[in-house]
C-alpha atoms as a printed R data frame, in Angstrom:
    type eleno elety resid chain resno       x       y       z
1   ATOM     1    CA   MET     A     1   0.312 -32.526 -44.610
2   ATOM     2    CA   LYS     A     2   3.295 -33.087 -42.287
3   ATOM     3    CA   ARG     A     3   3.327 -29.389 -41.438
4   ATOM     4    CA   ILE     A     4  -0.355 -29.450 -40.434
5   ATOM     5    CA   LEU     A     5   0.214 -32.531 -38.250
6   ATOM     6    CA   LEU     A     6   3.198 -30.828 -36.614
7   ATOM     7    CA   ILE     A     7   1.136 -27.716 -35.817
8   ATOM     8    CA   VAL     A     8  -1.721 -29.791 -34.377
9   ATOM     9    CA   LEU     A     9   0.714 -31.871 -32.311
10  ATOM    10    CA   SER     A    10   2.433 -28.766 -30.913
11  ATOM    11    CA   LEU     A    11  -0.954 -27.270 -29.971
12  ATOM    12    CA   ILE     A    12  -1.898 -30.463 -28.144
13  ATOM    13    CA   ILE     A    13   1.422 -30.561 -26.271
14  ATOM    14    CA   PHE     A    14   1.218 -26.845 -25.421
15  ATOM    15    CA   GLY     A    15  -2.343 -27.270 -24.241
16  ATOM    16    CA   HIS     A    16  -1.309 -30.015 -21.822
17  ATOM    17    CA   THR     A    17   1.773 -28.265 -20.444
18  ATOM    18    CA   HIS     A    18   0.324 -24.758 -20.105
19  ATOM    19    CA   ALA     A    19  -1.734 -24.535 -16.898
20  ATOM    20    CA   THR     A    20  -5.247 -23.178 -16.992
21  ATOM    21    CA   ALA     A    21  -6.025 -20.205 -14.766
22  ATOM    22    CA   TYR     A    22  -8.779 -21.674 -12.610
23  ATOM    23    CA   GLU     A    23 -11.972 -19.756 -11.987
24  ATOM    24    CA   TRP     A    24 -12.467 -19.269  -8.246
25  ATOM    25    CA   LYS     A    25 -15.714 -18.324  -6.484
26  ATOM    26    CA   VAL     A    26 -15.708 -16.254  -3.290
27  ATOM    27    CA   ASP     A    27 -16.941 -18.104  -0.205
28  ATOM    28    CA   PRO     A    28 -18.699 -15.098   1.379
29  ATOM    29    CA   VAL     A    29 -19.094 -16.733   4.800
30  ATOM    30    CA   HIS     A    30 -15.316 -17.144   5.139
31  ATOM    31    CA   SER     A    31 -14.092 -14.020   3.334
32  ATOM    32    CA   GLY     A    32 -14.001 -10.365   4.237
33  ATOM    33    CA   ILE     A    33 -12.976  -6.836   3.329
34  ATOM    34    CA   LEU     A    34 -12.022  -5.385   6.707
35  ATOM    35    CA   PHE     A    35 -10.681  -1.957   7.640
36  ATOM    36    CA   GLU     A    36  -9.326   0.048  10.554
37  ATOM    37    CA   VAL     A    37  -9.193   3.818  11.019
38  ATOM    38    CA   LYS     A    38  -8.287   6.016  13.971
39  ATOM    39    CA   HIS     A    39 -11.035   7.882  15.842
40  ATOM    40    CA   MET     A    40  -9.229  10.334  18.116
41  ATOM    41    CA   TYR     A    41  -7.400   7.840  20.397
42  ATOM    42    CA   SER     A    42  -9.197   4.621  19.557
43  ATOM    43    CA   THR     A    43  -9.204   2.358  16.499
44  ATOM    44    CA   VAL     A    44 -12.544   1.807  14.775
45  ATOM    45    CA   ARG     A    45 -12.898  -1.466  12.896
46  ATOM    46    CA   GLY     A    46 -15.427  -2.284  10.216
47  ATOM    47    CA   GLN     A    47 -16.101  -4.282   7.103
48  ATOM    48    CA   PHE     A    48 -17.914  -4.330   3.790
49  ATOM    49    CA   SER     A    49 -20.068  -7.448   3.884
50  ATOM    50    CA   ASP     A    50 -21.426  -7.416   0.313
51  ATOM    51    CA   PHE     A    51 -18.911  -7.863  -2.505
52  ATOM    52    CA   THR     A    52 -18.377  -9.994  -5.591
53  ATOM    53    CA   GLY     A    53 -15.200 -11.188  -7.253
54  ATOM    54    CA   ASP     A    54 -14.306 -12.263 -10.764
55  ATOM    55    CA   VAL     A    55 -11.211 -14.314  -9.925
56  ATOM    56    CA   PHE     A    56  -9.008 -16.477 -12.128
57  ATOM    57    CA   PHE     A    57  -5.704 -17.704 -10.733
58  ATOM    58    CA   HIS     A    58  -3.029 -20.311 -11.292
59  ATOM    59    CA   PRO     A    59   0.609 -19.800 -10.199
60  ATOM    60    CA   ASP     A    60   1.780 -21.200 -13.547
61  ATOM    61    CA   ASN     A    61  -0.487 -19.007 -15.681
62  ATOM    62    CA   LEU     A    62  -0.331 -15.480 -14.328
63  ATOM    63    CA   GLU     A    63  -1.018 -13.968 -17.756
64  ATOM    64    CA   LYS     A    64  -4.600 -15.238 -17.532
65  ATOM    65    CA   SER     A    65  -4.970 -14.556 -13.803
66  ATOM    66    CA   LYS     A    66  -7.065 -11.678 -12.481
67  ATOM    67    CA   PHE     A    67  -8.737 -10.431  -9.318
68  ATOM    68    CA   ASP     A    68 -11.592  -8.050 -10.227
69  ATOM    69    CA   PHE     A    69 -13.916  -6.950  -7.429
70  ATOM    70    CA   VAL     A    70 -17.099  -4.917  -6.961
71  ATOM    71    CA   VAL     A    71 -17.945  -3.794  -3.415
72  ATOM    72    CA   ASN     A    72 -21.401  -2.603  -2.394
73  ATOM    73    CA   VAL     A    73 -20.457   0.422  -0.268
74  ATOM    74    CA   ASP     A    74 -23.881   0.494   1.389
75  ATOM    75    CA   SER     A    75 -22.899  -2.752   3.150
76  ATOM    76    CA   ILE     A    76 -20.434  -0.912   5.411
77  ATOM    77    CA   ASN     A    77 -20.717  -2.126   8.994
78  ATOM    78    CA   THR     A    78 -18.859  -0.767  12.025
79  ATOM    79    CA   ASN     A    79 -21.356  -2.171  14.551
80  ATOM    80    CA   ASN     A    80 -22.827   1.279  15.100
81  ATOM    81    CA   GLY     A    81 -25.925   2.142  13.034
82  ATOM    82    CA   LYS     A    82 -25.634   5.910  13.533
83  ATOM    83    CA   ARG     A    83 -21.988   5.931  12.462
84  ATOM    84    CA   ASP     A    84 -22.682   3.630   9.495
85  ATOM    85    CA   ASN     A    85 -25.422   5.955   8.250
86  ATOM    86    CA   HIS     A    86 -23.036   8.901   8.602
87  ATOM    87    CA   LEU     A    87 -20.406   7.009   6.575
88  ATOM    88    CA   ARG     A    88 -23.021   6.396   3.839
89  ATOM    89    CA   SER     A    89 -23.887  10.109   3.724
90  ATOM    90    CA   GLY     A    90 -22.390  12.891   1.605
91  ATOM    91    CA   ASP     A    91 -19.861  13.584   4.372
92  ATOM    92    CA   PHE     A    92 -18.033  10.373   3.424
93  ATOM    93    CA   PHE     A    93 -19.019   7.755   0.800
94  ATOM    94    CA   ALA     A    94 -22.199   9.341  -0.652
95  ATOM    95    CA   THR     A    95 -23.549   5.880  -1.418
96  ATOM    96    CA   SER     A    96 -26.701   7.136  -3.129
97  ATOM    97    CA   LYS     A    97 -24.477   8.675  -5.829
98  ATOM    98    CA   TYR     A    98 -21.544   6.218  -5.690
99  ATOM    99    CA   PRO     A    99 -22.989   2.826  -4.709
100 ATOM   100    CA   VAL     A   100 -19.948   0.689  -5.530
101 ATOM   101    CA   MET     A   101 -16.158   0.594  -5.270
102 ATOM   102    CA   THR     A   102 -14.278  -1.430  -7.881
103 ATOM   103    CA   PHE     A   103 -10.870  -2.934  -8.544
104 ATOM   104    CA   LYS     A   104  -9.895  -4.083 -12.045
105 ATOM   105    CA   THR     A   105  -6.700  -6.061 -12.648
106 ATOM   106    CA   SER     A   106  -4.138  -5.101 -15.279
107 ATOM   107    CA   ARG     A   107  -1.351  -7.541 -14.294
108 ATOM   108    CA   VAL     A   108  -0.469 -10.305 -11.832
109 ATOM   109    CA   SER     A   109   3.194 -11.166 -11.219
110 ATOM   110    CA   HIS     A   110   5.180 -13.411  -8.892
111 ATOM   111    CA   LYS     A   111   7.281 -11.654  -6.247
112 ATOM   112    CA   GLY     A   112   8.783 -14.826  -4.783
113 ATOM   113    CA   GLY     A   113   7.692 -17.668  -2.542
114 ATOM   114    CA   ASN     A   114   3.957 -17.384  -1.909
115 ATOM   115    CA   LYS     A   115   3.895 -13.613  -2.554
116 ATOM   116    CA   TYR     A   116   2.394 -12.065  -5.680
117 ATOM   117    CA   ILE     A   117   1.970  -8.516  -6.981
118 ATOM   118    CA   LEU     A   118  -1.397  -7.349  -8.215
119 ATOM   119    CA   GLU     A   119  -1.544  -4.239 -10.420
120 ATOM   120    CA   GLY     A   120  -4.760  -2.566 -11.438
121 ATOM   121    CA   LYS     A   121  -7.101   0.366 -11.057
122 ATOM   122    CA   ILE     A   122  -9.178   1.106  -7.988
123 ATOM   123    CA   THR     A   123 -12.244   3.349  -8.173
124 ATOM   124    CA   ILE     A   124 -13.755   4.896  -5.067
125 ATOM   125    CA   LYS     A   125 -16.425   7.538  -5.570
126 ATOM   126    CA   ASP     A   126 -15.333   9.778  -8.485
127 ATOM   127    CA   VAL     A   127 -11.622   8.910  -8.261
128 ATOM   128    CA   THR     A   128  -9.782   6.174 -10.179
129 ATOM   129    CA   LYS     A   129  -6.135   5.493  -9.362
130 ATOM   130    CA   ASP     A   130  -3.485   2.956 -10.296
131 ATOM   131    CA   MET     A   131  -2.836   0.579  -7.431
132 ATOM   132    CA   VAL     A   132  -0.085  -1.954  -6.801
133 ATOM   133    CA   LEU     A   133  -0.566  -4.313  -3.895
134 ATOM   134    CA   GLU     A   134   0.949  -7.510  -2.594
135 ATOM   135    CA   PHE     A   135  -1.054 -10.612  -1.868
136 ATOM   136    CA   ILE     A   136  -0.180 -13.932  -0.320
137 ATOM   137    CA   PHE     A   137  -1.365 -17.183  -1.861
138 ATOM   138    CA   LEU     A   138  -1.947 -19.290   1.239
139 ATOM   139    CA   GLY     A   139  -2.323 -22.507  -0.731
140 ATOM   140    CA   GLN     A   140  -5.080 -24.837  -1.857
141 ATOM   141    CA   LYS     A   141  -6.465 -28.199  -0.790
142 ATOM   142    CA   GLY     A   142  -9.500 -30.393  -1.199
143 ATOM   143    CA   ASN     A   143 -12.629 -29.231   0.583
144 ATOM   144    CA   PRO     A   144 -13.166 -31.668   3.498
145 ATOM   145    CA   PHE     A   145 -16.921 -30.982   3.318
146 ATOM   146    CA   ASN     A   146 -17.267 -31.461  -0.457
147 ATOM   147    CA   LYS     A   147 -14.943 -33.854  -2.262
148 ATOM   148    CA   LYS     A   148 -15.800 -32.259  -5.624
149 ATOM   149    CA   GLU     A   149 -14.279 -28.897  -4.632
150 ATOM   150    CA   MET     A   150 -10.906 -27.301  -4.040
151 ATOM   151    CA   VAL     A   151 -10.428 -24.452  -1.542
152 ATOM   152    CA   ALA     A   152  -7.751 -21.738  -1.768
153 ATOM   153    CA   GLY     A   153  -6.790 -18.827   0.469
154 ATOM   154    CA   PHE     A   154  -5.549 -15.325  -0.366
155 ATOM   155    CA   ASP     A   155  -4.668 -12.412   1.930
156 ATOM   156    CA   SER     A   156  -3.715  -8.820   1.153
157 ATOM   157    CA   ARG     A   157  -2.957  -5.933   3.526
158 ATOM   158    CA   PHE     A   158  -2.499  -2.346   2.407
159 ATOM   159    CA   GLU     A   159  -3.165   1.253   3.406
160 ATOM   160    CA   ILE     A   160  -4.969   4.021   1.551
161 ATOM   161    CA   ASN     A   161  -5.425   7.714   2.199
162 ATOM   162    CA   ARG     A   162  -9.205   8.136   2.163
163 ATOM   163    CA   LEU     A   163  -8.952  11.862   1.410
164 ATOM   164    CA   GLU     A   164  -7.308  11.092  -1.959
165 ATOM   165    CA   TYR     A   165 -10.589   9.373  -2.908
166 ATOM   166    CA   HIS     A   166 -12.833  12.187  -1.586
167 ATOM   167    CA   VAL     A   167 -14.077   9.995   1.282
168 ATOM   168    CA   GLY     A   168 -14.548  13.022   3.465
169 ATOM   169    CA   ALA     A   169 -13.514  16.578   2.704
170 ATOM   170    CA   GLY     A   170 -10.925  16.659   5.471
171 ATOM   171    CA   LYS     A   171 -13.034  18.482   8.055
172 ATOM   172    CA   PHE     A   172 -13.111  15.612  10.555
173 ATOM   173    CA   TYR     A   173  -9.421  14.903   9.965
174 ATOM   174    CA   GLU     A   174  -8.494  18.552  10.675
175 ATOM   175    CA   MET     A   175 -10.616  18.404  13.845
176 ATOM   176    CA   GLY     A   176  -8.553  15.410  14.956
177 ATOM   177    CA   VAL     A   177 -11.591  13.121  15.013
178 ATOM   178    CA   VAL     A   178 -11.128  10.683  12.079
179 ATOM   179    CA   GLY     A   179  -7.766   9.668  10.635
180 ATOM   180    CA   LYS     A   180  -7.022   9.914   6.924
181 ATOM   181    CA   ASP     A   181  -5.107   6.621   6.591
182 ATOM   182    CA   VAL     A   182  -7.210   3.469   6.428
183 ATOM   183    CA   SER     A   183  -5.657   0.028   6.923
184 ATOM   184    CA   VAL     A   184  -7.358  -2.637   4.815
185 ATOM   185    CA   LEU     A   185  -7.268  -6.420   5.077
186 ATOM   186    CA   ILE     A   186  -8.755  -8.495   2.282
187 ATOM   187    CA   THR     A   187  -8.947 -12.130   3.324
188 ATOM   188    CA   LEU     A   188 -10.450 -14.578   0.862
189 ATOM   189    CA   GLU     A   189 -11.422 -18.196   0.957
190 ATOM   190    CA   MET     A   190 -12.167 -19.266  -2.609
191 ATOM   191    CA   ILE     A   191 -13.767 -22.399  -4.045
192 ATOM   192    CA   ARG     A   192 -13.568 -24.122  -7.417
193 ATOM   193    CA   ASP     A   193 -14.702 -27.409  -8.884
194 ATOM   194    CA   LYS     A   194 -12.020 -30.097  -9.133
């Protein structure tokens, strides 16, 4: 009987001292997946406006933390309809065949300060690769517009070689028209219930 009480007591204590990884919801109005790529001498900027995230995070419970995302590639927007349609075509993303890009987390670790390392697999078109990226936890505070909510911020910047994911066959890169390296900024404002 004493042993059972000891086990129950330890579970209660552990439950109170071990932080829960909070579930966070993307605030789509204040979040974005933005990119930059060279076009000859200029820099073209764009974004993917339609994406969802399955996000759990707490600095004290990284084992249960994850950042899984699905991006609707058809939502690409560079403020030029003709160019956007070309990017959706078989020359680049082939969105009719590959409608989404995904990232699935395998591990979250603390690098130091407000910096964290996110490991996982990214899938673009028919290519899946391991990816390690750094993100910054900008902090959290009560939502001034809704006292029942908390708001948190996360940023990540990284670069990918689009040709490694078959986003273009290399023709436009060899012509010197479109660069192969794409700079990406993921900036997230997330919300959870208090």
